[in-house]
MARTIVO-649399 format. One record per atom (N, C-alpha, C): residue in three letters; y, z, x; atom name; residue number from 1. Coordinates in nm, 4 decimals, padded with zeros to 6 digits. Example, Ala and Ser with C-alpha at 12.3 -4.5 7.8 and 13.67 -1.06 7.14 Angstrom:
BEGIN
+-----+----------+----------+----------+------+-----+
! res !        Y !        Z !        X ! atom !   n !
+-----+----------+----------+----------+------+-----+
! ALA ! -00.5690 !  00.7800 !  01.3190 !    N !   1 !
! ALA ! -00.4500 !  00.7800 !  01.2300 !   CA !   1 !
! ALA ! -00.3300 !  00.7800 !  01.3200 !    C !   1 !
! SER ! -00.2250 !  00.7080 !  01.2850 !    N !   2 !
! SER ! -00.1060 !  00.7140 !  01.3670 !   CA !   2 !
! SER !  00.0030 !  00.7870 !  01.2900 !    C !   2 !
+-----+----------+----------+----------+------+-----+
***
This chain:
BEGIN
+-----+----------+----------+----------+------+-----+
! res !        Y !        Z !        X ! atom !   n !
+-----+----------+----------+----------+------+-----+
! MET ! -00.1202 ! -00.0034 !  00.0755 !    N !   1 !
! MET !  00.0025 ! -00.0001 ! -00.0081 !   CA !   1 !
! MET !  00.1258 ! -00.0088 !  00.0962 !    C !   1 !
! TYR !  00.2179 ! -00.0798 !  00.0644 !    N !   2 !
! TYR !  00.3558 ! -00.1027 !  00.1250 !   CA !   2 !
! TYR !  00.4445 ! -00.0025 !  00.0591 !    C !   2 !
! THR !  00.5127 !  00.0797 !  00.1416 !    N !   3 !
! THR !  00.6091 !  00.1625 !  00.0841 !   CA !   3 !
! THR !  00.7579 !  00.1132 !  00.1112 !    C !   3 !
! ASN !  00.7745 !  00.0225 !  00.1975 !    N !   4 !
! ASN !  00.9075 ! -00.0338 !  00.1984 !   CA !   4 !
! ASN !  00.9025 ! -00.1876 !  00.2691 !    C !   4 !
! GLN !  01.0113 ! -00.2595 !  00.2643 !    N !   5 !
! GLN !  01.0170 ! -00.3940 !  00.3205 !   CA !   5 !
! GLN !  00.9596 ! -00.4045 !  00.4698 !    C !   5 !
! ASP !  00.9833 ! -00.3113 !  00.5457 !    N !   6 !
! ASP !  00.9525 ! -00.3167 !  00.6837 !   CA !   6 !
! ASP !  00.8007 ! -00.3056 !  00.7017 !    C !   6 !
! ASP !  00.7301 ! -00.2556 !  00.6016 !    N !   7 !
! ASP !  00.5782 ! -00.2266 !  00.6170 !   CA !   7 !
! ASP !  00.5245 ! -00.3598 !  00.5604 !    C !   7 !
! LEU !  00.5888 ! -00.4599 !  00.5064 !    N !   8 !
! LEU !  00.5072 ! -00.5671 !  00.4532 !   CA !   8 !
! LEU !  00.4653 ! -00.6751 !  00.5649 !    C !   8 !
! PRO !  00.3450 ! -00.7343 !  00.5270 !    N !   9 !
! PRO !  00.3010 ! -00.8256 !  00.6229 !   CA !   9 !
! PRO !  00.3898 ! -00.9290 !  00.6822 !    C !   9 !
! GLY !  00.3758 ! -00.9688 !  00.8097 !    N !  10 !
! GLY !  00.4757 ! -01.0703 !  00.8719 !   CA !  10 !
! GLY !  00.5022 ! -01.1926 !  00.8024 !    C !  10 !
! ASP !  00.3914 ! -01.2504 !  00.7348 !    N !  11 !
! ASP !  00.4200 ! -01.3872 !  00.6469 !   CA !  11 !
! ASP !  00.4952 ! -01.3580 !  00.5334 !    C !  11 !
! TYR !  00.5142 ! -01.2338 !  00.4917 !    N !  12 !
! TYR !  00.5961 ! -01.1952 !  00.3482 !   CA !  12 !
! TYR !  00.7316 ! -01.2457 !  00.3716 !    C !  12 !
! HIS !  00.7853 ! -01.2081 !  00.4840 !    N !  13 !
! HIS !  00.9412 ! -01.2276 !  00.5092 !   CA !  13 !
! HIS !  00.9695 ! -01.3771 !  00.4979 !    C !  13 !
! ALA !  00.8869 ! -01.4683 !  00.5261 !    N !  14 !
! ALA !  00.8987 ! -01.6072 !  00.5035 !   CA !  14 !
! ALA !  00.9308 ! -01.6490 !  00.3529 !    C !  14 !
! HIS !  00.8756 ! -01.5631 !  00.2644 !    N !  15 !
! HIS !  00.9007 ! -01.5650 !  00.1152 !   CA !  15 !
! HIS !  00.9772 ! -01.4744 !  00.0459 !    C !  15 !
! SER !  01.0847 ! -01.4214 !  00.1159 !    N !  16 !
! SER !  01.1608 ! -01.3001 !  00.0769 !   CA !  16 !
! SER !  01.2498 ! -01.3014 ! -00.0564 !    C !  16 !
! ASP !  01.2425 ! -01.4335 ! -00.1048 !    N !  17 !
! ASP !  01.2848 ! -01.4635 ! -00.2383 !   CA !  17 !
! ASP !  01.1967 ! -01.4374 ! -00.3521 !    C !  17 !
! ALA !  01.0821 ! -01.3940 ! -00.3191 !    N !  18 !
! ALA !  00.9643 ! -01.3768 ! -00.4181 !   CA !  18 !
! ALA !  00.9907 ! -01.2560 ! -00.4752 !    C !  18 !
! PRO !  00.9566 ! -01.2269 ! -00.6091 !    N !  19 !
! PRO !  00.9859 ! -01.0991 ! -00.6761 !   CA !  19 !
! PRO !  00.8633 ! -00.9967 ! -00.6206 !    C !  19 !
! VAL !  00.9012 ! -00.8858 ! -00.5970 !    N !  20 !
! VAL !  00.8296 ! -00.7603 ! -00.5602 !   CA !  20 !
! VAL !  00.8207 ! -00.6611 ! -00.6459 !    C !  20 !
! ILE !  00.7053 ! -00.6214 ! -00.7015 !    N !  21 !
! ILE !  00.6976 ! -00.5178 ! -00.8077 !   CA !  21 !
! ILE !  00.6846 ! -00.3873 ! -00.7343 !    C !  21 !
! HIS !  00.7600 ! -00.2896 ! -00.7547 !    N !  22 !
! HIS !  00.7349 ! -00.1461 ! -00.6944 !   CA !  22 !
! HIS !  00.7085 ! -00.0468 ! -00.8041 !    C !  22 !
! LEU !  00.5853 !  00.0037 ! -00.7950 !    N !  23 !
! LEU !  00.5435 !  00.1078 ! -00.8954 !   CA !  23 !
! LEU !  00.5764 !  00.2445 ! -00.8809 !    C !  23 !
! PHE !  00.5993 !  00.2888 ! -00.7447 !    N !  24 !
! PHE !  00.6412 !  00.4285 ! -00.7206 !   CA !  24 !
! PHE !  00.7850 !  00.4423 ! -00.7260 !    C !  24 !
! ALA !  00.8432 !  00.5421 ! -00.7906 !    N !  25 !
! ALA !  00.9777 !  00.5735 ! -00.8031 !   CA !  25 !
! ALA !  01.0308 !  00.4692 ! -00.8832 !    C !  25 !
! GLY !  00.9640 !  00.4176 ! -00.9977 !    N !  26 !
! GLY !  00.9999 !  00.3103 ! -01.0802 !   CA !  26 !
! GLY !  00.9305 !  00.3125 ! -01.2055 !    C !  26 !
! PRO !  00.8739 !  00.1951 ! -01.2333 !    N !  27 !
! PRO !  00.8562 !  00.0742 ! -01.1615 !   CA !  27 !
! PRO !  01.0084 !  00.0112 ! -01.1627 !    C !  27 !
! TYR !  01.0257 ! -00.0796 ! -01.0712 !    N !  28 !
! TYR !  01.1351 ! -00.1612 ! -01.0551 !   CA !  28 !
! TYR !  01.0949 ! -00.2915 ! -00.9786 !    C !  28 !
! VAL !  01.1833 ! -00.3939 ! -00.9788 !    N !  29 !
! VAL !  01.1352 ! -00.5287 ! -00.9310 !   CA !  29 !
! VAL !  01.2610 ! -00.5488 ! -00.8162 !    C !  29 !
! THR !  01.2205 ! -00.6036 ! -00.6987 !    N !  30 !
! THR !  01.3232 ! -00.6570 ! -00.6154 !   CA !  30 !
! THR !  01.2900 ! -00.8059 ! -00.5877 !    C !  30 !
! VAL !  01.4172 ! -00.8835 ! -00.5863 !    N !  31 !
! VAL !  01.4145 ! -01.0222 ! -00.5373 !   CA !  31 !
! VAL !  01.5059 ! -01.0232 ! -00.4102 !    C !  31 !
! GLY !  01.4526 ! -01.0354 ! -00.3047 !    N !  32 !
! GLY !  01.5255 ! -01.0396 ! -00.1954 !   CA !  32 !
! GLY !  01.5715 ! -00.8930 ! -00.1762 !    C !  32 !
! ALA !  01.6899 ! -00.8814 ! -00.1605 !    N !  33 !
! ALA !  01.7532 ! -00.7458 ! -00.1473 !   CA !  33 !
! ALA !  01.7982 ! -00.6818 ! -00.2651 !    C !  33 !
! GLN !  01.8019 ! -00.7680 ! -00.3750 !    N !  34 !
! GLN !  01.8387 ! -00.7203 ! -00.5053 !   CA !  34 !
! GLN !  01.7393 ! -00.6422 ! -00.5813 !    C !  34 !
! ARG !  01.7738 ! -00.5274 ! -00.6426 !    N !  35 !
! ARG !  01.6938 ! -00.4496 ! -00.7021 !   CA !  35 !
! ARG !  01.7226 ! -00.4748 ! -00.8532 !    C !  35 !
! GLN !  01.6211 ! -00.5099 ! -00.9393 !    N !  36 !
! GLN !  01.6189 ! -00.5164 ! -01.0904 !   CA !  36 !
! GLN !  01.5455 ! -00.3982 ! -01.1556 !    C !  36 !
! GLU !  01.6282 ! -00.3258 ! -01.2441 !    N !  37 !
! GLU !  01.5569 ! -00.2211 ! -01.3193 !   CA !  37 !
! GLU !  01.4944 ! -00.2756 ! -01.4320 !    C !  37 !
! VAL !  01.3817 ! -00.1985 ! -01.4595 !    N !  38 !
! VAL !  01.2796 ! -00.2616 ! -01.5690 !   CA !  38 !
! VAL !  01.3350 ! -00.1655 ! -01.6956 !    C !  38 !
! PRO !  01.3453 ! -00.2305 ! -01.8093 !    N !  39 !
! PRO !  01.3867 ! -00.1606 ! -01.9267 !   CA !  39 !
! PRO !  01.2566 ! -00.0710 ! -01.9678 !    C !  39 !
! GLU !  01.3077 !  00.0408 ! -02.0171 !    N !  40 !
! GLU !  01.2283 !  00.1747 ! -02.0431 !   CA !  40 !
! GLU !  01.0838 !  00.1161 ! -02.1197 !    C !  40 !
! GLY !  01.1285 !  00.0369 ! -02.2183 !    N !  41 !
! GLY !  01.0153 ! -00.0007 ! -02.3131 !   CA !  41 !
! GLY !  00.9075 ! -00.0932 ! -02.2435 !    C !  41 !
! SER !  00.9260 ! -00.1665 ! -02.1190 !    N !  42 !
! SER !  00.8666 ! -00.2659 ! -02.0599 !   CA !  42 !
! SER !  00.7868 ! -00.1945 ! -01.9408 !    C !  42 !
! LYS !  00.8130 ! -00.0708 ! -01.9014 !    N !  43 !
! LYS !  00.7536 ! -00.0130 ! -01.7726 !   CA !  43 !
! LYS !  00.5955 ! -00.0089 ! -01.7879 !    C !  43 !
! GLN !  00.5235 !  00.0337 ! -01.8913 !    N !  44 !
! GLN !  00.4047 !  00.0535 ! -01.9049 !   CA !  44 !
! GLN !  00.3475 ! -00.0938 ! -01.9001 !    C !  44 !
! LEU !  00.3814 ! -00.1966 ! -01.9721 !    N !  45 !
! LEU !  00.3341 ! -00.3292 ! -01.9592 !   CA !  45 !
! LEU !  00.3448 ! -00.3783 ! -01.8192 !    C !  45 !
! LEU !  00.4612 ! -00.3660 ! -01.7479 !    N !  46 !
! LEU !  00.4702 ! -00.4138 ! -01.6124 !   CA !  46 !
! LEU !  00.3582 ! -00.3433 ! -01.5169 !    C !  46 !
! ALA !  00.3465 ! -00.2188 ! -01.5271 !    N !  47 !
! ALA !  00.2431 ! -00.1498 ! -01.4390 !   CA !  47 !
! ALA !  00.1084 ! -00.1767 ! -01.4813 !    C !  47 !
! PHE !  00.0743 ! -00.2032 ! -01.6005 !    N !  48 !
! PHE ! -00.0691 ! -00.2425 ! -01.6354 !   CA !  48 !
! PHE ! -00.0939 ! -00.3804 ! -01.5851 !    C !  48 !
! VAL !  00.0041 ! -00.4831 ! -01.5991 !    N !  49 !
! VAL ! -00.0258 ! -00.6060 ! -01.5411 !   CA !  49 !
! VAL ! -00.0235 ! -00.6048 ! -01.3957 !    C !  49 !
! ALA !  00.0673 ! -00.5507 ! -01.3432 !    N !  50 !
! ALA !  00.0639 ! -00.5386 ! -01.1851 !   CA !  50 !
! ALA ! -00.0638 ! -00.4746 ! -01.1337 !    C !  50 !
! LEU ! -00.1184 ! -00.3777 ! -01.1882 !    N !  51 !
! LEU ! -00.2419 ! -00.3097 ! -01.1575 !   CA !  51 !
! LEU ! -00.3591 ! -00.3862 ! -01.1622 !    C !  51 !
! ARG ! -00.3607 ! -00.4730 ! -01.2571 !    N !  52 !
! ARG ! -00.4855 ! -00.5664 ! -01.2942 !   CA !  52 !
! ARG ! -00.4761 ! -00.6786 ! -01.1901 !    C !  52 !
! ARG ! -00.3708 ! -00.7051 ! -01.1381 !    N !  53 !
! ARG ! -00.3497 ! -00.8172 ! -01.0261 !   CA !  53 !
! ARG ! -00.4268 ! -00.9547 ! -01.0579 !    C !  53 !
! ARG ! -00.4362 ! -00.9951 ! -01.1992 !    N !  54 !
! ARG ! -00.4847 ! -01.0975 ! -01.2562 !   CA !  54 !
! ARG ! -00.4275 ! -01.1284 ! -01.3810 !    C !  54 !
! ARG ! -00.4543 ! -01.2373 ! -01.4367 !    N !  55 !
! ARG ! -00.4112 ! -01.2694 ! -01.5714 !   CA !  55 !
! ARG ! -00.4613 ! -01.1640 ! -01.6877 !    C !  55 !
! VAL ! -00.3745 ! -01.1342 ! -01.7587 !    N !  56 !
! VAL ! -00.4151 ! -01.0308 ! -01.8631 !   CA !  56 !
! VAL ! -00.3774 ! -01.1065 ! -02.0125 !    C !  56 !
! GLU ! -00.4912 ! -01.0983 ! -02.0846 !    N !  57 !
! GLU ! -00.4698 ! -01.1491 ! -02.2251 !   CA !  57 !
! GLU ! -00.3828 ! -01.0457 ! -02.3075 !    C !  57 !
! ARG ! -00.3033 ! -01.1190 ! -02.3887 !    N !  58 !
! ARG ! -00.1998 ! -01.0368 ! -02.4737 !   CA !  58 !
! ARG ! -00.2711 ! -00.9219 ! -02.5515 !    C !  58 !
! ARG ! -00.3820 ! -00.9704 ! -02.6198 !    N !  59 !
! ARG ! -00.4632 ! -00.8750 ! -02.6979 !   CA !  59 !
! ARG ! -00.5092 ! -00.7687 ! -02.6208 !    C !  59 !
! GLN ! -00.5692 ! -00.7847 ! -02.5109 !    N !  60 !
! GLN ! -00.6121 ! -00.6866 ! -02.4093 !   CA !  60 !
! GLN ! -00.5144 ! -00.5880 ! -02.3855 !    C !  60 !
! ALA ! -00.3939 ! -00.6436 ! -02.3460 !    N !  61 !
! ALA ! -00.2696 ! -00.5545 ! -02.2932 !   CA !  61 !
! ALA ! -00.2439 ! -00.4674 ! -02.4256 !    C !  61 !
! ALA ! -00.2164 ! -00.5342 ! -02.5223 !    N !  62 !
! ALA ! -00.1726 ! -00.4469 ! -02.6557 !   CA !  62 !
! ALA ! -00.2747 ! -00.3607 ! -02.6890 !    C !  62 !
! GLY ! -00.3945 ! -00.4024 ! -02.6832 !    N !  63 !
! GLY ! -00.5161 ! -00.2883 ! -02.7375 !   CA !  63 !
! GLY ! -00.5255 ! -00.1745 ! -02.6447 !    C !  63 !
! THR ! -00.5021 ! -00.2040 ! -02.5074 !    N !  64 !
! THR ! -00.4964 ! -00.0925 ! -02.4046 !   CA !  64 !
! THR ! -00.3905 !  00.0001 ! -02.4100 !    C !  64 !
! LEU ! -00.2707 ! -00.0629 ! -02.4190 !    N !  65 !
! LEU ! -00.1493 !  00.0151 ! -02.4223 !   CA !  65 !
! LEU ! -00.1064 !  00.0927 ! -02.5363 !    C !  65 !
! TRP ! -00.1556 !  00.0340 ! -02.6629 !    N !  66 !
! TRP ! -00.1175 !  00.0663 ! -02.7912 !   CA !  66 !
! TRP ! -00.2449 !  00.0761 ! -02.8795 !    C !  66 !
! PRO ! -00.3402 !  00.1582 ! -02.8374 !    N !  67 !
! PRO ! -00.4626 !  00.1524 ! -02.8977 !   CA !  67 !
! PRO ! -00.4608 !  00.2063 ! -03.0517 !    C !  67 !
! PHE ! -00.3711 !  00.3023 ! -03.0772 !    N !  68 !
! PHE ! -00.3473 !  00.3615 ! -03.2129 !   CA !  68 !
! PHE ! -00.2504 !  00.2858 ! -03.2900 !    C !  68 !
! GLY ! -00.3018 !  00.2176 ! -03.3954 !    N !  69 !
! GLY ! -00.2025 !  00.1405 ! -03.4909 !   CA !  69 !
! GLY ! -00.2882 !  00.0195 ! -03.5080 !    C !  69 !
! ASN ! -00.2259 ! -00.0546 ! -03.6008 !    N !  70 !
! ASN ! -00.2872 ! -00.1859 ! -03.6481 !   CA !  70 !
! ASN ! -00.2369 ! -00.2902 ! -03.5504 !    C !  70 !
! GLU ! -00.3204 ! -00.3957 ! -03.5687 !    N !  71 !
! GLU ! -00.2984 ! -00.5193 ! -03.4745 !   CA !  71 !
! GLU ! -00.1433 ! -00.5758 ! -03.4826 !    C !  71 !
! GLU ! -00.1105 ! -00.5762 ! -03.6120 !    N !  72 !
! GLU !  00.0291 ! -00.5974 ! -03.6352 !   CA !  72 !
! GLU !  00.1220 ! -00.5351 ! -03.5635 !    C !  72 !
! ARG !  00.1323 ! -00.4094 ! -03.5622 !    N !  73 !
! ARG !  00.2120 ! -00.3180 ! -03.4895 !   CA !  73 !
! ARG !  00.1916 ! -00.3397 ! -03.3418 !    C !  73 !
! ALA !  00.0693 ! -00.3554 ! -03.2864 !    N !  74 !
! ALA !  00.0440 ! -00.3692 ! -03.1403 !   CA !  74 !
! ALA !  00.1076 ! -00.5072 ! -03.1049 !    C !  74 !
! SER !  00.0947 ! -00.6046 ! -03.1816 !    N !  75 !
! SER !  00.1434 ! -00.7342 ! -03.1546 !   CA !  75 !
! SER !  00.2981 ! -00.7282 ! -03.1486 !    C !  75 !
! GLY !  00.3622 ! -00.6689 ! -03.2369 !    N !  76 !
! GLY !  00.5133 ! -00.6610 ! -03.2354 !   CA !  76 !
! GLY !  00.5589 ! -00.5742 ! -03.1287 !    C !  76 !
! ASN !  00.4979 ! -00.4687 ! -03.0755 !    N !  77 !
! ASN !  00.5177 ! -00.4004 ! -02.9584 !   CA !  77 !
! ASN !  00.5160 ! -00.4860 ! -02.8376 !    C !  77 !
! ARG !  00.4058 ! -00.5441 ! -02.8273 !    N !  78 !
! ARG !  00.3748 ! -00.6520 ! -02.7210 !   CA !  78 !
! ARG !  00.5001 ! -00.7449 ! -02.7127 !    C !  78 !
! VAL !  00.5293 ! -00.8099 ! -02.8206 !    N !  79 !
! VAL !  00.6353 ! -00.9194 ! -02.8173 !   CA !  79 !
! VAL !  00.7642 ! -00.8625 ! -02.7730 !    C !  79 !
! ARG !  00.8062 ! -00.7520 ! -02.8210 !    N !  80 !
! ARG !  00.9320 ! -00.6898 ! -02.7738 !   CA !  80 !
! ARG !  00.9223 ! -00.6635 ! -02.6221 !    C !  80 !
! ARG !  00.8226 ! -00.6160 ! -02.5777 !    N !  81 !
! ARG !  00.8196 ! -00.5567 ! -02.4337 !   CA !  81 !
! ARG !  00.8032 ! -00.6924 ! -02.3390 !    C !  81 !
! THR !  00.7245 ! -00.7854 ! -02.3749 !    N !  82 !
! THR !  00.7141 ! -00.8943 ! -02.2945 !   CA !  82 !
! THR !  00.8461 ! -00.9739 ! -02.2806 !    C !  82 !
! GLY !  00.9112 ! -00.9687 ! -02.3946 !    N !  83 !
! GLY !  01.0495 ! -01.0375 ! -02.4000 !   CA !  83 !
! GLY !  01.1522 ! -00.9641 ! -02.2982 !    C !  83 !
! SER !  01.1314 ! -00.8334 ! -02.3012 !    N !  84 !
! SER !  01.2358 ! -00.7677 ! -02.2087 !   CA !  84 !
! SER !  01.1918 ! -00.7773 ! -02.0707 !    C !  84 !
! ALA !  01.0586 ! -00.7691 ! -02.0462 !    N !  85 !
! ALA !  01.0174 ! -00.8005 ! -01.9128 !   CA !  85 !
! ALA !  01.0492 ! -00.9370 ! -01.8567 !    C !  85 !
! THR !  01.0335 ! -01.0383 ! -01.9409 !    N !  86 !
! THR !  01.0575 ! -01.1773 ! -01.9120 !   CA !  86 !
! THR !  01.2060 ! -01.1881 ! -01.8861 !    C !  86 !
! ARG !  01.3038 ! -01.1357 ! -01.9544 !    N !  87 !
! ARG !  01.4460 ! -01.1623 ! -01.9430 !   CA !  87 !
! ARG !  01.4910 ! -01.1028 ! -01.7920 !    C !  87 !
! MET !  01.4101 ! -00.9831 ! -01.7584 !    N !  88 !
! MET !  01.4413 ! -00.9028 ! -01.6348 !   CA !  88 !
! MET !  01.4382 ! -01.0033 ! -01.5160 !    C !  88 !
! VAL !  01.3210 ! -01.0731 ! -01.5016 !    N !  89 !
! VAL !  01.2894 ! -01.1338 ! -01.3718 !   CA !  89 !
! VAL !  01.3611 ! -01.2741 ! -01.3855 !    C !  89 !
+-----+----------+----------+----------+------+-----+
***
């Protein structure tokens, strides 16, 4: 696990404009030297997807993060949070 920019692998710096997700003391995203805060309602979703490290189906994310409630409500939560997370990056 990398704790700061100096600890990243050497080839990372060639792509320093790539977004980096920081889960500790956040989560937040950096693009280059610019820090982007994550909206409160999107933090769980961002952390879930980042920890999976692969594509996550919407139903799987909604069912995992919001297991109590009907599918309609979980779907609504998902849409609101993915919209916030998408606008952020």
